[in-house]
C-alpha angles and dihedrals in degrees: 000000000000114000117251124226141059128346112284096021118117128181104216100191130063110290100221123187090260093052091045090062089058102032095057119164088254093052092048091049090051094050091044090052091051092048093048093046095048104033094106092049092048091051091048092050092048090051090050090048090052091051092048091049090052089052091051091046088055091055100269122145132223119272119222127209111259091228089063095052091106089061093051092048087063101036108025122091094228117020089189089074091081113126118206 
């Protein structure tokens, strides 16, 4: 069965009657539009996440925003861990 929806969108799984009621051509067009609009941002965020993970793997620690320091002073175990 050919997949419904916008150009370039392909439903890989079986499109049962139940799925067809959710994955309408309009719904697929909406999701495709979101994906196309935000693809660059998603790739940038994934690259940043990979770099942060590499820093953690090398023994680095998370950095907190200075404007949230008051929250950590109440809820963090050691408020002296703040990195400026």
